C-alpha positions as CSV (number, residue, x, y, z in Angstrom):
1,M,5.3,23.7,21.3
2,S,2.3,24.3,23.2
3,L,0.2,21.4,24.6
4,C,-3.6,20.8,24.1
5,V,-5.5,18.7,26.4
6,S,-9.2,19.7,26.2
7,F,-9.5,23.2,25.0
8,C,-8.1,22.9,21.5
9,A,-10.3,23.5,18.7
10,K,-11.0,20.5,16.4
11,P,-9.7,21.3,12.9
12,Q,-12.3,22.1,10.4
13,L,-13.1,19.4,8.0
14,K,-12.9,20.4,4.3
15,Q,-14.6,18.9,1.3
16,M,-12.5,17.7,-1.6
17,S,-13.6,18.8,-5.0
18,G,-13.5,17.6,-8.6
19,C,-14.2,13.9,-7.7
20,N,-16.2,13.2,-10.8
21,R,-13.8,10.7,-12.4
22,T,-14.2,7.1,-11.5
23,V,-13.2,3.7,-12.8
24,D,-15.4,0.6,-12.5
25,L,-13.3,-2.3,-10.9
26,E,-13.9,-4.9,-8.3
27,G,-12.3,-4.4,-4.9
28,V,-9.1,-2.5,-5.0
29,V,-6.6,-3.2,-2.3
30,D,-3.4,-1.3,-3.5
31,I,-1.9,1.0,-6.3
32,A,1.7,1.5,-7.3
33,D,3.3,3.5,-10.1
34,A,4.3,1.5,-13.1
35,G,6.0,4.2,-15.1
36,S,5.2,5.4,-18.6
37,G,2.0,7.2,-17.4
38,L,0.6,3.8,-15.8
39,L,-0.5,2.6,-12.6
40,F,-0.6,-0.9,-11.3
41,V,-3.8,-1.8,-9.4
42,A,-4.2,-4.8,-7.3
43,V,-7.8,-6.1,-7.5
44,H,-9.7,-8.6,-5.5
45,D,-12.5,-10.5,-7.6
46,R,-15.9,-11.1,-5.7
47,R,-15.4,-14.7,-5.5
48,P,-16.2,-17.0,-2.4
49,V,-13.4,-18.7,-0.5
50,D,-13.0,-22.5,-0.7
51,A,-14.1,-24.8,2.0
52,K,-10.8,-24.3,4.0
53,G,-11.4,-20.6,3.9
54,E,-8.6,-19.8,1.3
55,S,-9.1,-17.3,-1.2
56,L,-7.6,-19.1,-4.1
57,N,-7.2,-17.4,-7.6
58,S,-9.5,-14.5,-6.5
59,G,-7.4,-11.5,-7.7
60,R,-5.4,-10.0,-10.5
61,I,-3.3,-7.0,-11.5
62,V,-4.4,-4.5,-14.1
63,T,-2.9,-1.3,-15.3
64,V,-4.7,2.0,-15.4
65,H,-3.6,4.9,-17.4
66,R,-3.0,7.9,-15.3
67,R,-4.5,10.4,-17.6
68,T,-7.2,8.6,-19.5
69,L,-8.0,6.2,-16.8
70,E,-8.1,3.2,-19.3
71,V,-7.8,0.0,-17.9
72,K,-5.7,-2.9,-19.2
73,E,-5.8,-6.5,-18.1
74,L,-2.4,-8.0,-18.0
75,I,-1.2,-11.2,-19.3
76,V,0.9,-13.1,-16.9
77,Q,4.0,-15.0,-18.7
78,G,6.2,-17.7,-17.2
79,R,4.2,-18.4,-14.0
80,D,3.2,-21.7,-12.5
81,E,-0.2,-22.7,-11.4
82,Y,0.3,-21.5,-7.8
83,P,-2.9,-19.7,-6.7
84,F,-2.9,-15.8,-6.8
85,K,-4.5,-13.2,-4.8
86,P,-2.6,-9.9,-4.4
87,L,-2.5,-7.9,-1.2
88,G,0.1,-5.3,-0.8
89,I,2.2,-4.1,-3.8
90,D,5.0,-1.9,-4.7
91,A,6.8,-1.1,-8.0
92,M,10.2,0.3,-9.3
93,V,11.7,1.0,-12.6
94,G,15.0,-1.0,-12.8
95,R,16.8,-1.7,-16.0
96,N,14.4,0.4,-17.8
97,E,11.6,-2.1,-17.1
98,P,9.0,-1.6,-14.3
99,M,9.6,-4.3,-11.4
100,L,6.5,-5.1,-9.6
101,F,6.6,-6.9,-6.1
102,V,3.4,-8.4,-4.8
103,V,2.4,-10.0,-1.5
104,N,0.3,-13.2,-2.6
105,E,-2.3,-14.0,0.1
106,A,-3.9,-16.9,-1.8
107,Y,-3.0,-19.2,1.1
108,H,-3.6,-17.5,4.4
109,N,-0.7,-19.2,6.2
110,Q,1.6,-19.6,3.3
111,R,1.8,-15.9,1.9
112,S,4.7,-15.2,-0.3
113,I,6.4,-12.4,-2.3
114,E,6.2,-12.6,-6.1
115,V,8.5,-10.5,-8.5
116,Y,7.6,-9.6,-12.0
117,R,8.7,-7.4,-14.8
118,L,6.5,-5.5,-17.0
119,Q,7.7,-6.2,-20.6
120,R,5.9,-5.3,-23.7
121,G,2.5,-4.9,-21.7
122,N,2.8,-8.2,-20.1
123,L,3.8,-9.4,-16.6
124,V,6.7,-11.8,-16.8
125,F,7.2,-13.8,-13.7
126,Q,10.6,-13.6,-12.1
127,K,10.6,-15.5,-8.7
128,R,8.8,-16.3,-5.5
129,I,10.0,-16.0,-2.2
130,R,8.2,-18.1,0.6
131,T,9.2,-19.2,4.1
132,A,7.3,-20.3,7.2
133,R,8.4,-17.3,9.2
134,M,6.5,-15.0,6.4
135,Q,3.2,-15.9,7.8
136,G,1.0,-12.9,7.9
137,I,2.8,-10.6,5.8
138,R,0.6,-7.8,4.6
139,D,2.4,-5.1,2.5
140,I,6.0,-4.3,1.0
141,A,8.0,-0.9,0.3
142,L,10.8,-1.1,-2.0
143,V,14.0,0.7,-1.3
144,S,15.9,-0.5,-4.3
145,P,15.4,-3.6,-6.7
146,D,17.0,-5.8,-4.1
147,E,16.2,-3.9,-0.9
148,Y,12.6,-3.8,0.6
149,V,10.7,-3.8,3.8
150,I,7.7,-6.2,4.3
151,V,5.1,-5.6,7.1
152,R,3.7,-8.3,9.0
153,E,0.3,-8.4,10.9
154,K,0.2,-8.9,14.5
155,R,0.1,-12.4,15.4
156,S,0.9,-15.0,18.2
157,G,2.1,-18.6,18.3
158,L,5.0,-19.9,16.4
159,F,7.5,-17.0,15.2
160,G,4.9,-14.7,17.0
161,G,8.1,-13.1,18.7
162,D,10.0,-12.4,15.5
163,G,8.9,-8.8,15.3
164,D,6.7,-7.2,12.7
165,L,9.2,-6.1,9.9
166,I,11.2,-8.1,7.5
167,L,14.2,-6.4,5.6
168,H,15.3,-7.9,2.3
169,R,18.9,-6.8,1.5
170,S,21.6,-8.6,-0.5
171,L,19.6,-11.7,-1.1
172,T,19.0,-12.3,2.6
173,L,15.8,-11.8,4.7
174,R,16.6,-10.1,8.0
175,Y,13.8,-10.3,10.7
176,L,13.8,-7.1,12.6
177,P,13.0,-7.3,16.4
178,V,10.7,-4.3,16.4
179,K,7.0,-4.2,17.1
180,T,4.7,-2.0,15.1
181,G,1.5,-2.5,16.9
182,G,-0.4,-4.3,14.2
183,A,0.7,-2.3,11.2
184,L,-0.9,-3.2,7.8
185,Y,0.6,-0.9,5.3
186,A,4.1,0.4,4.3
187,G,4.6,3.4,2.3
188,K,7.8,5.4,0.8
189,A,8.8,8.4,2.8
190,G,12.3,9.1,1.3
191,E,15.0,7.4,-0.6
192,R,15.9,5.5,2.5
193,T,13.0,5.7,4.9
194,V,9.6,4.0,5.0
195,L,6.3,5.2,6.5
196,I,4.3,2.5,8.7
197,P,0.9,3.5,10.2
198,N,-0.5,1.2,12.6
199,G,-4.0,2.6,13.2
200,S,-3.0,4.7,16.4
201,A,0.3,6.3,15.4
202,L,2.6,6.9,12.4
203,M,6.0,5.6,12.5
204,E,9.1,6.0,10.2
205,L,11.7,3.3,9.7
206,D,15.3,4.3,8.9
207,V,16.4,1.6,6.7
208,D,20.2,2.2,7.1
209,R,20.1,2.6,10.9
210,L,17.2,0.2,11.5
211,T,15.6,2.5,13.8
212,L,11.8,3.3,14.2
213,R,10.5,6.8,15.4
214,E,7.0,8.1,15.8
215,I,6.1,11.1,13.6
216,P,3.5,13.4,15.3
217,L,0.3,14.1,13.6
218,S,-1.1,17.6,13.8
219,V,-4.5,16.6,12.7
220,G,-6.5,13.2,12.4
221,E,-6.6,10.1,14.2
222,S,-6.3,6.4,13.3
223,P,-3.8,6.4,10.6
224,S,-4.0,3.5,8.1
225,V,-2.3,4.7,5.1
226,A,0.6,7.2,4.6
227,N,2.7,8.5,1.9
228,I,4.9,11.6,1.2
229,A,4.4,13.3,-2.2
230,D,5.7,16.8,-3.4
231,G,7.2,17.3,0.1
232,K,3.7,16.8,1.8
233,L,2.6,14.2,4.3
234,F,-0.8,12.5,3.1
235,V,-2.5,10.4,5.6
236,L,-5.7,8.3,5.3
237,H,-7.5,8.1,8.7
238,E,-9.8,5.3,9.3
239,S,-13.3,6.3,11.1
240,E,-16.9,6.1,10.8
241,Q,-16.3,9.0,8.3
242,P,-13.1,8.3,6.6
243,Q,-10.7,11.4,6.4
244,L,-7.5,12.4,4.6
245,S,-5.1,14.8,6.0
246,I,-2.4,16.8,3.9
247,D,0.1,18.2,6.4
248,A,-2.2,20.3,8.7
249,A,-5.4,20.2,6.4
250,L,-8.0,17.7,7.1
251,F,-10.7,16.6,4.4
252,V,-13.7,14.2,4.2
253,A,-12.5,11.2,2.2
254,P,-14.8,11.3,-0.9
255,V,-15.6,7.5,-0.6
256,K,-17.1,5.7,2.2
257,D,-14.8,2.7,2.3
258,P,-11.1,3.8,1.0
259,S,-8.8,1.0,1.1
260,T,-5.7,3.1,-0.2
261,F,-4.8,6.2,-2.2
262,F,-2.1,7.3,-4.8
263,V,-1.0,10.8,-5.4
264,L,-0.6,12.0,-9.1
265,S,1.7,14.7,-8.7
266,P,2.0,16.1,-12.3
267,E,-1.8,15.8,-12.8
268,K,-2.4,17.6,-9.4
269,S,-5.0,14.9,-8.5
270,I,-5.2,11.9,-6.0
271,V,-6.6,8.5,-6.8
272,F,-8.6,6.6,-3.9
273,G,-9.0,2.8,-4.1
274,R,-12.3,1.4,-2.8
275,R,-12.7,-1.7,-1.0
276,S,-16.1,-2.1,-2.6
277,G,-14.9,-1.5,-5.9
278,G,-13.4,0.8,-8.2
279,L,-11.2,4.1,-8.2
280,T,-12.3,7.8,-7.5
281,V,-10.1,10.6,-8.8
282,C,-10.3,14.0,-7.0
283,E,-8.3,17.2,-7.7
284,L,-5.7,18.2,-5.2
285,P,-6.5,21.2,-3.2
286,A,-4.8,24.4,-4.1
287,P,-1.9,25.2,-1.8
């Protein structure tokens, strides 16, 4: 492998095509696969916070049809009146019913994990996991219905030295003594690995060995969101002009304020969520 210092040519920025399909929603924060041709989309409503700076009941979960982009509001059953504002989400089909895991950030200092099942088009509440040491949790990546990784934002003070990752396994929360450098996102890499971009580097967590390694990026800087689909590495790069890399190819992001993305493999397209609101669908470039 040759080293580049100052004489390497910058990769040519390419344009994405076919970005003419949009969905009108409020601020999109995360997307997950709901199965049966649907996507779960976590949405932040445009509502002011309360006097204490909390964002109570200012978000919801909807489903979006992968092909038609039809939006369906979901009725939540069996849940108490605890405030709700989704942040990171992930989903998995278990027992033939999609399971949705949500980071609820309604109370900034009392974030929790909420678990739902999608039954007959409704979200059925299963349980809530909340402890004092889960302050600052941001995102979740499922490995199995009872095994998942939680990412915490960089913080100080009480429990500030616990590390940035929490592993839930066999009904037990394990606080891993590793630092991710302020990561805000977790994405699936393989069956037993999780991608964790931290804004300056892309890391991969081996869930079985509990080891963290850096994945070199051939193009792009400041990785914020990362996933592997169809054997390719997709990375969203934060900058004044947001970019998306697909392996060694670098593209201009089709929206100015992307919050996340989701690759639709069979449809050969990619969905971008926008912080200012809505979804934009683009065609994936030909190999």
